[in-house]
N, C-alpha and C positions, 0 to 999 in steps of 0.2 A: 293055332292062335284063336280060332273060332270056338274052341272048347274052353277058353279062359273065361273066368267070371266077368272080366271086363267087357265081354260081348254085350252085357246088359246096357252099357253106355251106347254102343252101336245101335242096339234095338230101339232105345229111347229116342236118340237124336235123329237117326235116319228115318224111322217110322213116323215120328212126330212131325217132321218137316215134309216128308213125302205126302202124308195123308192129312196134313193141316189140322192136327189136334194138339200141337205142342203146348198151347197155353190153356188147355181145357180145364186144368185144375183151378184156374181163376174164373171159370165160367159162373156168372151170376145171373144169367138171363132167364133161368127157369123160375116160374112163380111157385115158391115153396108153400104158399097157402093152398094152392090147387094141387100141388104135388108134394105132400109132406114126406113121402118116402125118399125124396131126392135130398139126401143128407150129404155132408162133406165126405163122409166115409164112402157113400155110394159113388159120388163124383170121382173120388180118387181111384176106386175100384174100376170104374168105367175107363179111366185113363190108362190103367195098367193092363187091361185085357189085351189090346193089340201088342203092347210091349212084350208081354209074356209069350204071346204066340210067335212073334218074330225072334225072340231070344231062343225059344225052343227050336225054331226053324233053322237058325244059324248054327246052333250047337249040335244038332242032330242031322245036319245036311239034308233037310227036307227039300222036296220039290217046290219050286215057286208056285206051281199049280195048286198045292195044298193050301196056300194062303187064300185062294178063292173057293176051291171045291171041297176042302177038307171038312169031314163030318165030326169035328172036334173043336173045342175051345178050352180056355183056362178061366177058372172062377175062384174067388175067395168066398167066405160065407155070406157077406153082404150082397155080392153080385149074384150068387146062387139064389138067394131069396128073391131078388128082383126078377130073375129068370124063371122062377118056379121050380128050381132044381133042389130036391131034398137030399139030405144026408151029408151035407158039407158043413162041418162044425169046426169051431176053434177060433183062433185070433184072426184078425183081418189080414195079417201077413202070411197066412196059410193059403197057398194057391194049389189047386189040383186040376189035372186034365180031365175033361169031361168028353168021353167018346160017345158016339151016337147022339151028338148034340142037336141033330136035325129034329128030333121029336120035341125039342123045346123051342124050335124055330131058330136055332143058332147053328154055328159052324162056319169057320173061316171069318174073314174080315167083314164081309158085306153086311150081315145083320147085327154087328156089334153095337151096343147101345150108345157108345161114345160118339159114333158117326151119325146115328139117327138123332141124337140129342143136339149135337153141335150144328146140325143142318136143319133144325126146326126153330121157328121164331119165338117159341115160348108157350103159346096157348093153342097151337094147331100144328099139324104136320106141314111140311113143305115138299111136295114131290119135285118142285123145280130145283130147290137147293140140293135135295138128296140125289136127284137124277144128275144134276150138274157135277156133283162130287164124284159119282161113279164114272161119268163120261170123261171128265178131265183128269181126275187123280188115279183112277184104276186103269182106264183104257187109254189115257194119254192123248185124247183128242182136244183140239183147240176150239173153244166156243167163244164167240165175240161177246163183249159185255152188252147188257140190255140197253136199248135206246133210252134217252132221257124222257122224263115225265110219263113213265109207264105206270098206270094205276096199280096200287097195292091191293092184294087180296085182304079180306077181313082178318083182323088179328086174332080174334077169339073164335075157334071152331064151334064152340057151344052156342054161339049167338048168330052164326051164319045161316042164311036161308037155304043155301044149297050145299051139298057135299063138295069137297074140294075137287073131285074129278069133274063135276059139272062146271064149277067156277073156272077151272083151267080150260075146259072146252070153249067157254065163252071168251076167255082171254086169247085163245088162238085165233079167234075171228079177226083180230087185229093183224093186218098183213105185216106190220113191222115186227110182230112178235112170233108169227107162225113158224117161220123157217127154223129158228133156234129151238123153239119149244117142241117142234116135231122131232128134234134130235135128242132131247133130254127128258121130257115129261114121262115117257113110258118107263124109263129106268127108275124114276122116283115113285111112280104109282105102284110098282112091285112091292114097296115097303109100307103100303097103307095098312097092313096088318100090325103095324107097330105105332104106338102113340108118340107124343112129343118127347118123352124121355126114354124111348126105346122099349117100352113095355108092350107085350103082345095084347092085341085087342081084336074083337069081332065087330065092335060098334065104335063110331067116332064119338067125339065129346058131346054131340047133340043127340046121341042115341040112335043114329042111322047105321044100318049095316055097312061095313066097309067092303070095297071091291078091289081085289088085288090083281085082277087081270090087266094085261098091258099088251098093246100092239106096238112092236118094235119096228125100227126102220127096215124096210123090205116087206112089210105086211105080215111079219111073223108074230103070232099071238102066243103068249105064255102066261102062266099064273104064278104070282108070288115070287119069293126069293129063289125057290128051287127052279122056277121057270127062267128067272133071270140068269142063274148060273148055267143052265142049259144053253140059253141064247149065247152067252159069252163063249162057252166051250165050242159051240158049233159055228160061230160067226165072227167073234172078236178076240179069240185067244191070242193070235199073233200080235195084235195091237197091245194087249196086256203085257206080253213077254217083252216086246220092244220097249214099252214104257218103263217097266221095272228095271230093265237093263240100263236105260238112259238115266234113271234116278240113282241107281247104284253108282254108275260111272261119275255123274256130276258130284255126288257126295264124296266119293273117293278122291276126286281131283280138286275138290273145294272151289269149283268154278262152274260157270255156265258152259254148256257144250258148244263146240264150234263145228263148222262144216267138215273140218278135217277129222273129227271124232266119229263121223257116221260109219266109216268102214269098220271101226272097232265095235260099235254097237251091233253091226251086222255079224261080225265074228262071234260076239258074245251070244247072240241069238242062235246061231248055227251050232256052236259047240254045246250050248245048253240043251238043244233039241236032241243031240246025240247022247246026252247023259240024263235023260228024264227031267230036264230043266232044274237040276240040282243047284242049290244056291252056291255051293262051293265052286262049281264050275264057272258060274258067272263071276264070282269074286276072284278066282284064280286067273281068269282071262284078263281081268282088270289089272291085278298086281304084277302081272308079267308083261304088260303092254309098255311101249315106249312112252306113252302119255303119263303113266304112273311112275315109271322109273327115272324120268327126266323132267326138268322144269324149264319153262321158258324164261329167257332173260331179254326182255324187250329193249333195254337200253344198250345192249351189246350187239355186236355184229353176228353173234351166234344165235341160232334158232333154239337150240337146246343146250343145256349144260347138265352133265350127269350129276345126279344127286350124290353119287359116291365120290365123284371127283371134287365136288364142291365142299365136302366135309373137311374140316381141319384135321390133319394127321398129327396125332400126339404120340410121343414116345412111350 
């Protein structure tokens, strides 16, 4: 079933909701006078990049780890130009796999321009939003909302007196902010080598050199997206696998997970580990589970009713 062309619908809906970019094609927050290359065609291409990656992953039974660590991505001509990748010609509906994407600063979900753009406020980057996206959407950690009346950082990076790293350091001096920012800022600072629309850069909009080094929880220092991937592999990989297991299960069941589902999440994680974290293993564990094969009937005395039994039998 995962080899059927309809898997593109799964890739679009599941990925869009999991990683919160489902409505990106309506995104109009980018200042197009400052970023004239951000056309509707580029916006659509940004949206499709993670969809193409997940579609390929489902169809070819990739490892869930490839979504984070894979040194490849998919581009069409307009996205290839945005990434500085030569040799991709043709119509915008032509998508090709780019191996060795690391030399262009790409590879896997983390440095995709759709996420870098949707988590930027328009005329500057936002390590807070980008870091929060990684921590919550990729690693599955819960971060409380910010307290009320927290002062905003300047909207235009080109007019700010300090680089964003120093502004965040001053922001963390507020005790109400420090606890959460210490958990998320480093994950976002790793992306400072990408501008507000996901373009690679060595200087910020004010002409100051950018710094992509970050100190992660536990005092671990790493540099850039490659350093972030290494940190996740060595310290947070189990959290990522648990998170994607939970997201797949909730999507398949079309409901929020309950305490009774936690044992199934554990089974998914263990069985996936024995099979190189292949996506087919995660999905097979779901579709053979009681939660998937049965449905709850709250108004009846029964806890479950078999989906097979509930179907009308026709001659």
